C-alpha positions as CSV (number, residue, x, y, z in Angstrom):
1,M,119.6,35.9,284.3
2,P,118.5,37.4,287.7
3,E,120.6,40.4,288.7
4,S,121.8,38.5,291.8
5,Q,123.3,35.9,289.5
6,I,125.1,38.4,287.1
7,P,128.8,37.9,287.5
8,S,130.7,40.9,288.8
9,H,132.8,42.9,286.3
10,D,136.1,43.2,288.2
11,D,137.5,45.6,285.6
12,E,135.1,48.4,286.6
13,P,134.6,48.4,290.4
14,N,133.7,52.0,290.9
15,A,131.4,54.8,289.8
16,E,134.2,56.7,288.0
17,A,135.0,53.7,285.8
18,E,131.2,53.3,285.1
19,R,131.0,57.0,284.0
20,S,134.0,56.5,281.7
21,T,132.3,53.5,280.1
22,L,129.1,55.4,279.7
23,E,130.9,58.3,278.1
24,L,132.6,56.0,275.7
25,L,129.3,54.4,274.8
26,D,127.8,57.8,274.1
27,R,130.8,58.6,271.9
28,W,130.4,55.3,270.1
29,H,126.7,56.0,269.5
30,A,127.6,59.4,268.1
31,G,129.8,57.7,265.6
32,D,133.2,57.6,267.3
33,K,134.7,54.3,266.3
34,A,137.8,54.9,268.4
35,A,135.6,54.9,271.5
36,L,134.4,51.4,270.6
37,L,137.9,50.2,270.3
38,V,138.7,51.5,273.8
39,L,135.6,49.8,275.1
40,I,136.7,46.5,273.5
41,E,140.2,46.8,274.9
42,R,138.8,47.5,278.3
43,H,136.1,44.8,278.4
44,A,137.5,42.0,276.2
45,P,139.5,40.3,279.0
46,W,136.3,40.1,281.1
47,L,134.3,38.8,278.1
48,K,136.9,36.1,277.5
49,R,136.7,34.9,281.1
50,Y,132.9,35.0,281.1
51,V,132.5,33.1,277.9
52,G,135.1,30.6,279.0
53,R,133.1,29.9,282.2
54,Q,129.8,29.7,280.4
55,M,130.7,27.2,277.7
56,T,129.8,23.6,278.4
57,E,132.0,20.7,277.4
58,K,129.4,19.9,274.6
59,L,129.8,23.4,273.2
60,R,133.6,23.2,273.4
61,R,133.5,20.3,270.9
62,F,132.3,22.7,268.3
63,D,133.9,26.0,269.2
64,T,136.6,27.4,271.4
65,S,135.8,30.3,273.8
66,E,138.2,32.4,271.8
67,D,136.2,31.8,268.6
68,V,133.0,32.8,270.3
69,V,134.5,36.0,271.7
70,Q,136.0,36.8,268.2
71,S,132.6,36.3,266.7
72,I,131.0,38.6,269.3
73,L,133.5,41.3,268.8
74,Y,133.3,41.0,265.0
75,N,129.5,41.5,265.1
76,L,129.9,44.4,267.6
77,L,132.3,46.1,265.2
78,R,129.8,45.8,262.4
79,Y,126.9,47.1,264.5
80,T,126.1,50.7,265.1
81,P,123.3,51.0,267.6
82,P,120.6,53.6,267.4
83,S,120.8,54.3,271.2
84,G,122.9,53.0,274.0
85,P,122.4,51.5,277.4
86,R,122.2,54.0,280.3
87,T,124.1,51.9,282.8
88,N,127.3,49.9,282.8
89,V,125.3,46.8,283.6
90,G,123.3,47.3,280.3
91,F,126.6,47.2,278.4
92,V,128.3,44.4,280.2
93,H,125.4,42.1,280.9
Protein backbone atom coordinates (compact mmCIF):
# COMPACT_ATOMS: atom_id res chain seq x y z
CA MET A 1 0.00 0.00 0.00
CA PRO A 2 1.52 3.35 -0.96
CA GLU A 3 2.28 5.56 2.03
CA SER A 4 -0.23 8.15 0.81
CA GLN A 5 -2.99 5.51 1.13
CA ILE A 6 -2.04 4.29 4.61
CA PRO A 7 -4.86 5.24 6.97
CA SER A 8 -3.97 7.60 9.75
CA HIS A 9 -3.59 6.25 13.25
CA ASP A 10 -5.68 8.71 15.26
CA ASP A 11 -4.62 7.14 18.57
CA GLU A 12 -1.05 8.44 18.15
CA PRO A 13 -1.09 11.91 16.61
CA ASN A 14 2.21 13.26 17.96
CA ALA A 15 5.92 12.57 18.29
CA GLU A 16 5.69 11.92 22.04
CA ALA A 17 3.17 9.12 21.52
CA GLU A 18 5.36 7.66 18.77
CA ARG A 19 8.38 7.67 21.08
CA SER A 20 6.30 5.93 23.72
CA THR A 21 5.27 3.25 21.23
CA LEU A 22 8.88 2.76 20.13
CA GLU A 23 10.01 2.45 23.75
CA LEU A 24 7.32 -0.17 24.36
CA LEU A 25 8.41 -2.02 21.23
CA ASP A 26 12.03 -1.99 22.43
CA ARG A 27 10.92 -3.34 25.81
CA TRP A 28 8.86 -6.06 24.13
CA HIS A 29 11.81 -7.05 21.95
CA ALA A 30 13.92 -7.27 25.10
CA GLY A 31 11.43 -9.78 26.53
CA ASP A 32 9.01 -7.55 28.48
CA LYS A 33 5.61 -9.14 27.84
CA ALA A 34 3.85 -6.42 29.85
CA ALA A 35 5.01 -3.89 27.25
CA LEU A 36 3.28 -5.93 24.55
CA LEU A 37 0.05 -5.91 26.54
CA VAL A 38 0.23 -2.11 26.77
CA LEU A 39 0.81 -1.92 23.01
CA ILE A 40 -2.20 -4.15 22.40
CA GLU A 41 -4.43 -2.11 24.70
CA ARG A 42 -3.29 1.06 22.96
CA HIS A 43 -3.58 -0.14 19.37
CA ALA A 44 -6.38 -2.74 19.41
CA PRO A 45 -9.19 -0.19 18.96
CA TRP A 46 -7.50 1.16 15.82
CA LEU A 47 -6.85 -2.36 14.56
CA LYS A 48 -10.51 -3.28 15.02
CA ARG A 49 -11.63 -0.23 13.05
CA TYR A 50 -9.07 -0.85 10.30
CA VAL A 51 -9.96 -4.53 9.86
CA GLY A 52 -13.65 -3.67 9.89
CA ARG A 53 -13.16 -1.19 7.04
CA GLN A 54 -10.98 -3.56 5.00
CA MET A 55 -13.17 -6.66 5.08
CA THR A 56 -15.36 -7.18 2.05
CA GLU A 57 -18.88 -8.58 2.23
CA LYS A 58 -17.57 -11.83 0.76
CA LEU A 59 -15.03 -12.17 3.58
CA ARG A 60 -17.69 -11.34 6.16
CA ARG A 61 -19.56 -14.49 5.12
CA PHE A 62 -16.68 -16.54 6.54
CA ASP A 63 -15.39 -14.46 9.46
CA THR A 64 -16.24 -11.43 11.53
CA SER A 65 -13.80 -8.56 11.90
CA GLU A 66 -13.63 -9.40 15.63
CA ASP A 67 -12.51 -12.95 14.80
CA VAL A 68 -9.82 -11.64 12.45
CA VAL A 69 -8.51 -9.21 15.09
CA GLN A 70 -8.55 -11.95 17.72
CA SER A 71 -6.50 -14.17 15.42
CA ILE A 72 -4.03 -11.36 14.75
CA LEU A 73 -3.59 -10.64 18.45
CA TYR A 74 -3.30 -14.33 19.32
CA ASN A 75 -0.50 -14.76 16.79
CA LEU A 76 1.18 -11.58 17.99
CA LEU A 77 1.16 -12.87 21.57
CA ARG A 78 2.81 -16.11 20.43
CA TYR A 79 5.47 -14.29 18.43
CA THR A 80 8.67 -12.84 19.84
CA PRO A 81 10.43 -10.90 17.10
CA PRO A 82 14.22 -10.81 16.79
CA SER A 83 14.21 -7.07 16.14
CA GLY A 84 11.61 -4.36 15.95
CA PRO A 85 10.46 -1.63 13.63
CA ARG A 86 12.22 1.70 14.03
CA THR A 87 9.18 3.85 13.35
CA ASN A 88 5.60 3.87 14.54
CA VAL A 89 4.50 3.35 10.93
CA GLY A 90 6.47 0.10 10.86
CA PHE A 91 4.43 -1.23 13.78
CA VAL A 92 1.03 0.09 12.85
CA HIS A 93 1.09 -0.45 9.08
